[in-house]
C-alpha positions as CSV (number, residue, x, y, z in Angstrom):
1,X,-37.0,-20.1,-1.3
2,X,-36.2,-22.1,-4.5
3,X,-32.9,-20.9,-6.0
4,X,-33.0,-19.6,-9.5
5,X,-30.0,-21.2,-11.1
6,X,-30.1,-19.3,-14.4
7,X,-27.1,-17.2,-15.1
8,X,-27.4,-13.4,-14.9
9,X,-26.8,-11.6,-18.2
10,X,-26.0,-8.1,-19.4
11,X,-29.7,-7.2,-19.8
12,X,-30.3,-8.0,-16.2
13,X,-27.4,-5.8,-15.1
14,X,-28.6,-2.9,-17.3
15,X,-32.1,-3.2,-15.9
16,X,-30.6,-3.1,-12.4
17,X,-28.7,0.1,-13.2
18,X,-32.1,1.8,-13.9
19,X,-33.7,0.5,-10.7
20,X,-30.8,1.6,-8.4
21,X,-30.0,5.0,-9.9
22,X,-32.0,7.1,-7.4
23,X,-30.6,5.3,-4.3
24,X,-27.0,4.3,-5.1
25,X,-24.0,6.6,-5.8
26,X,-22.3,6.4,-9.2
27,X,-18.8,6.2,-7.8
28,X,-15.9,7.6,-9.7
29,X,-12.6,6.1,-10.8
30,X,-9.7,7.5,-8.8
31,X,-5.9,7.1,-9.5
32,X,-4.0,5.5,-6.6
33,X,-0.6,6.1,-8.2
34,X,2.2,6.2,-9.0
35,X,1.2,9.3,-11.0
36,X,4.0,9.0,-13.5
37,X,3.3,5.4,-14.4
38,X,1.2,4.7,-17.5
39,X,-0.1,1.6,-15.7
40,X,-1.0,3.4,-12.5
41,X,-3.6,1.7,-10.4
42,X,-7.1,3.1,-10.6
43,X,-9.6,2.3,-7.9
44,X,-13.4,2.1,-7.8
45,X,-14.4,3.4,-4.3
46,X,-17.6,1.7,-3.4
47,X,-16.8,2.9,0.1
48,X,-18.5,6.1,-0.9
49,X,-21.9,4.5,-1.1
50,X,-24.4,5.8,1.6
51,X,-23.9,2.6,3.6
52,X,-20.2,2.4,3.0
53,X,-20.0,-0.6,0.6
54,X,-21.0,-1.9,-2.8
55,X,-23.7,-4.1,-1.2
56,X,-26.3,-1.3,-1.5
57,X,-26.5,-1.9,-5.2
58,X,-27.6,-5.5,-5.0
59,X,-29.9,-4.9,-2.0
60,X,-31.6,-2.0,-3.7
61,X,-32.2,-4.0,-6.9
62,X,-33.7,-6.9,-4.9
63,X,-36.0,-4.7,-2.8
64,X,-37.2,-2.8,-5.9
65,X,-38.5,-6.1,-7.4
66,X,-40.7,-7.1,-4.5
67,X,-44.4,-7.3,-5.1
68,X,-47.0,-5.7,-2.8
69,X,-47.6,-8.8,-0.6
70,X,-43.9,-9.3,-0.3
71,X,-43.3,-5.7,0.8
72,X,-46.0,-6.1,3.5
73,X,-44.4,-9.3,4.9
74,X,-40.9,-7.7,4.9
75,X,-37.5,-9.1,4.2
76,X,-34.8,-11.0,6.1
77,X,-31.2,-11.6,5.5
78,X,-28.0,-12.8,7.2
79,X,-24.9,-10.7,7.2
80,X,-21.7,-9.9,9.0
81,X,-22.5,-6.2,8.4
82,X,-22.3,-4.6,4.9
83,X,-25.0,-6.6,3.3
84,X,-27.2,-6.2,6.4
85,X,-26.7,-2.5,6.3
86,X,-27.5,-2.4,2.6
87,X,-30.8,-4.4,3.0
88,X,-31.8,-2.3,6.0
89,X,-31.1,1.0,4.1
90,X,-32.9,-0.2,0.9
91,X,-35.8,-1.5,3.0
92,X,-36.2,1.7,5.0
93,X,-36.2,3.7,1.7
94,X,-39.0,1.5,0.4
95,X,-41.0,1.3,3.6
96,X,-40.4,-2.5,4.0
97,X,-39.9,-4.2,7.4
98,X,-36.4,-5.7,7.7
99,X,-34.7,-8.3,10.0
100,X,-31.0,-9.0,9.8
101,X,-29.4,-12.1,11.4
102,X,-25.8,-11.3,12.4
103,X,-23.1,-13.6,13.7
104,X,-21.9,-13.0,17.2
105,X,-18.4,-12.1,15.9
106,X,-19.6,-9.3,13.6
107,X,-17.7,-6.0,14.0
108,X,-19.5,-3.8,16.5
109,X,-19.4,-0.8,14.2
110,X,-21.3,-2.8,11.5
111,X,-23.9,-4.0,14.0
112,X,-24.5,-0.5,15.2
113,X,-24.8,0.8,11.7
114,X,-27.2,-1.9,10.6
115,X,-29.4,-1.0,13.6
116,X,-29.2,2.7,12.8
117,X,-30.8,2.1,9.4
118,X,-33.9,0.7,11.2
119,X,-33.4,-3.1,11.0
120,X,-34.3,-5.6,13.7
121,X,-31.1,-7.4,14.7
122,X,-31.0,-11.0,15.7
123,X,-27.6,-12.2,16.9
124,X,-26.6,-15.9,16.7
125,X,-23.4,-18.0,16.7
126,X,-21.8,-17.8,13.3
127,X,-22.7,-21.4,12.4
128,X,-26.4,-20.9,13.1
129,X,-27.0,-17.9,10.9
130,X,-28.5,-19.8,8.0
131,X,-30.8,-21.8,10.2
132,X,-32.0,-18.7,12.1
133,X,-32.7,-16.9,8.8
134,X,-34.8,-19.7,7.4
135,X,-36.8,-19.9,10.7
136,X,-37.6,-16.2,10.6
137,X,-38.6,-16.5,6.9
138,X,-40.9,-19.5,7.7
139,X,-42.5,-17.9,10.7
140,X,-43.1,-14.4,9.3
141,X,-43.3,-14.9,5.6
142,X,-40.4,-12.5,5.1
143,X,-38.7,-12.7,1.7
144,X,-35.0,-13.8,1.9
145,X,-32.5,-11.4,0.3
146,X,-29.4,-13.5,0.3
147,X,-26.0,-11.8,0.5
148,X,-24.8,-13.2,-2.9
149,X,-26.8,-16.3,-4.0
150,X,-29.6,-14.2,-5.5
151,X,-29.8,-13.2,-9.2
152,X,-31.2,-9.8,-8.3
153,X,-28.3,-9.2,-6.0
154,X,-25.7,-10.4,-8.6
155,X,-27.3,-8.1,-11.2
156,X,-27.1,-5.1,-8.9
157,X,-23.5,-5.7,-8.1
158,X,-22.8,-6.0,-11.8
159,X,-23.5,-2.3,-12.2
160,X,-20.0,-1.7,-10.8
161,X,-18.6,-3.3,-13.9
162,X,-20.8,-1.1,-16.2
163,X,-19.6,2.0,-14.6
164,X,-15.9,1.0,-14.8
165,X,-16.1,0.4,-18.6
166,X,-18.2,3.6,-19.1
167,X,-15.4,5.7,-17.4
168,X,-12.4,4.0,-18.8
169,X,-11.9,2.5,-22.3
170,X,-8.3,1.3,-21.7
171,X,-8.7,-1.3,-19.0
172,X,-6.7,-4.5,-19.2
173,X,-7.6,-6.0,-15.8
174,X,-10.3,-5.7,-13.2
175,X,-9.5,-6.9,-9.6
176,X,-12.4,-7.6,-7.3
177,X,-12.5,-9.1,-3.8
178,X,-14.4,-12.3,-3.3
179,X,-16.3,-13.8,-0.3
180,X,-19.5,-15.5,-1.4
181,X,-18.9,-14.3,-5.0
182,X,-21.8,-11.8,-5.7
183,X,-19.6,-8.9,-6.6
184,X,-17.1,-10.7,-8.8
185,X,-20.0,-12.6,-10.5
186,X,-21.9,-9.5,-11.5
187,X,-18.9,-7.5,-12.4
188,X,-17.5,-10.4,-14.6
189,X,-20.9,-10.7,-16.4
190,X,-20.9,-7.0,-17.3
191,X,-17.2,-6.8,-18.2
192,X,-17.0,-9.9,-20.3
193,X,-20.2,-9.1,-22.2
194,X,-18.9,-5.7,-23.2
195,X,-15.2,-6.3,-23.5
196,X,-14.2,-10.0,-23.5
197,X,-10.5,-9.3,-23.7
198,X,-10.4,-7.7,-20.2
199,X,-9.1,-10.0,-17.5
200,X,-11.3,-10.4,-14.5
201,X,-9.4,-11.5,-11.4
202,X,-10.8,-12.5,-8.0
203,X,-8.7,-11.7,-4.9
204,X,-9.3,-13.3,-1.5
205,X,-7.4,-13.6,1.8
206,X,-5.0,-16.5,2.2
207,X,-6.8,-17.3,5.4
208,X,-10.1,-17.6,3.6
209,X,-9.0,-19.1,0.3
210,X,-11.9,-21.5,-0.5
211,X,-12.4,-20.0,-4.0
212,X,-8.7,-20.5,-4.9
213,X,-8.9,-24.1,-3.9
214,X,-12.3,-24.5,-5.6
215,X,-10.9,-22.9,-8.8
216,X,-8.0,-25.3,-8.8
217,X,-10.1,-28.3,-8.2
218,X,-12.9,-27.4,-10.6
219,X,-15.6,-27.8,-7.9
220,X,-16.8,-26.0,-4.8
221,X,-14.7,-26.6,-1.7
222,X,-15.8,-25.8,1.8
223,X,-13.5,-24.5,4.4
224,X,-14.2,-24.9,8.2
225,X,-15.8,-21.7,9.6
226,X,-13.2,-21.5,12.3
227,X,-10.5,-21.2,9.6
228,X,-12.0,-18.4,7.6
229,X,-12.9,-16.5,10.8
230,X,-9.1,-15.9,11.2
231,X,-8.9,-13.2,8.5
232,X,-9.3,-9.5,9.4
233,X,-11.4,-9.2,6.2
234,X,-14.6,-10.0,7.9
235,X,-16.7,-9.3,4.8
236,X,-14.9,-12.2,3.0
237,X,-15.4,-14.9,5.6
238,X,-17.7,-17.1,3.5
239,X,-16.6,-20.7,4.0
240,X,-17.7,-21.8,0.5
241,X,-18.4,-20.0,-2.7
242,X,-22.1,-19.6,-3.5
243,X,-24.1,-22.2,-5.3
244,X,-25.3,-19.6,-7.9
245,X,-22.2,-17.5,-8.0
246,X,-19.9,-20.5,-8.7
247,X,-21.1,-21.1,-12.3
248,X,-20.8,-17.3,-13.0
249,X,-17.2,-17.5,-11.8
250,X,-16.4,-20.6,-13.8
251,X,-17.8,-18.9,-16.9
252,X,-16.3,-15.5,-16.6
253,X,-13.4,-15.2,-14.1
254,X,-9.9,-15.6,-15.4
255,X,-7.8,-16.0,-12.3
256,X,-7.9,-16.1,-8.5
257,X,-5.2,-14.5,-6.3
258,X,-4.7,-14.8,-2.6
259,X,-3.1,-12.2,-0.3
260,X,-1.7,-12.2,3.2
261,X,-3.0,-10.4,6.2
262,X,0.1,-8.1,6.1
263,X,-0.6,-7.3,2.5
264,X,-4.2,-6.3,3.4
265,X,-3.0,-4.0,6.1
266,X,-0.4,-2.5,3.8
267,X,-3.1,-1.9,1.2
268,X,-5.3,-0.1,3.7
269,X,-2.5,2.3,4.4
270,X,-1.7,2.7,0.6
271,X,-5.3,3.6,-0.1
272,X,-5.4,6.2,2.7
273,X,-2.2,7.8,1.6
274,X,-2.5,7.6,-2.2
275,X,-6.2,7.9,-2.8
276,X,-7.4,9.5,0.5
277,X,-9.8,6.6,1.0
278,X,-10.9,4.8,4.2
279,X,-11.0,1.1,3.3
280,X,-11.9,-1.7,5.6
281,X,-9.8,-4.9,5.4
282,X,-12.2,-6.5,2.9
283,X,-12.3,-3.3,0.8
284,X,-8.5,-3.3,0.6
285,X,-8.1,-6.9,-0.6
286,X,-8.2,-6.2,-4.4
287,X,-5.6,-3.4,-4.0
288,X,-3.5,-5.8,-2.0
289,X,-3.6,-8.2,-4.9
290,X,-2.2,-5.5,-7.2
291,X,0.5,-4.4,-4.7
292,X,1.8,-7.9,-4.1
293,X,1.4,-9.4,-7.6
294,X,4.6,-11.1,-8.7
295,X,4.4,-9.7,-12.2
296,X,2.4,-6.5,-11.9
297,X,3.3,-5.4,-15.4
298,X,1.4,-8.4,-16.8
299,X,-1.8,-6.9,-15.3
300,X,-1.5,-3.8,-17.5
301,X,-3.9,-1.0,-16.8
302,X,-5.7,-2.1,-13.8
303,X,-8.8,-1.2,-11.8
304,X,-9.2,-2.5,-8.3
305,X,-12.6,-2.4,-6.6
306,X,-12.5,-0.9,-3.1
307,X,-15.6,-2.7,-1.9
308,X,-16.2,-1.0,1.4
309,X,-15.0,1.4,4.1
310,X,-16.9,0.3,7.2
311,X,-13.9,-0.2,9.6
312,X,-13.6,0.3,13.3
313,X,-11.7,3.7,13.7
314,X,-9.1,2.2,16.1
315,X,-8.4,-0.7,13.7
316,X,-8.0,1.7,10.8
317,X,-5.7,4.0,12.8
318,X,-3.5,1.0,13.7
319,X,-3.4,-0.2,10.0
320,X,-2.2,3.1,8.6
321,X,0.2,4.0,11.4
């Protein structure tokens, strides 16, 4: 597939909002405390989506734009779990065949969930997932729905930003987790178009900090796959920021923060106790950025996106103990 390198705009995000309305939940803003603080953290719980993560927005928008021949041939994607679940769910709803290529280190709970939504699962070593996906697309004619480097996906994820600003007119900072960059790109497009003064901040694990290094260097930097695999935030293990998401980030994102594994675990417990939310490690990263920020007051009134809640029950129990 030839990559469309044009930047997504506000009209694209607004059009996506209409396409996904019947499938995706319009998630609320919740206060995660402290209750007596005028700058109390608010969270956007994308963990409440039917597939447990924000990825359903982009996948639904992409599937909705397939033509008749493309629907008949089906779709294929590669994913550690949340994007795969989303494409499987959106495809089943539309009656489209779906294949998901998953790395052999994917969380079992995410593999099982993706299969439950009706996808055919192909498991490969983590460094072979792109090759395997391309082969399936070539052999079957299936249309690739990339996890983040797809303008339809970026536009769909941007609807999170539209909803944040519709529900709160006093936001100073939006924190979003970043792996390949689809969520932060779409959110930043929407937020900056509607309220340029709001700061959009990307947060990623220290053990997968390719964006922080890229941001500092002014160019995309690749990290070895074995390094990014160390983080518990399995949804953020991209070893390089996306080719298409990178110019969106350069144009619209103000800052990149990194957080430790201990901070991620702390944030999972914080969200459970303060907002009654189940967050997977990736989903707690933005909250971890707020909790550990060296000058939290400078963030002002902040919204952190809880990107997903698909976590192994035993791992969750250990994190909040």
